[in-house]
C-alpha positions, 0 to 999 in steps of 0.5 A: 925149112924148119917146121915148128911144132908146139909141145903138147901140155900133156907131154910137158906135165908127164916130163916135169910134173912138179914144175908144171903144176907149180907154174900153172896151179900156183898162180891160179890158186893165188888168183882165186885166193885173192878174189875170195879174200877181196870178196870176204873183206870188202876190198875193191874188186878192181884190185883183186881182178887186176891181181888175178889177171896179172897172175894168169899172165904170169902163169902163161909166160912162165909155162911158155918159158918152161916149155921152151926150156924143155924143148931145148933140153930135148934138142940138146940131148938128141945131139 
């Protein structure tokens, strides 16, 4: 029986700091920038909030893919 362990985010950031930061902080910065841009330019907040939600969803999916990729590398290196 296999036990699935979740990879702590801290370990992922220690192993690959540049990729992890780009995949988490990049979309977050874009979402916040778009929210600020829509506020300053009077654009509908629905558009900005929709964009922010999509960017946060992208960050979550990208980080989960990155974590799976890292787990696979670790498993292959143990062989």
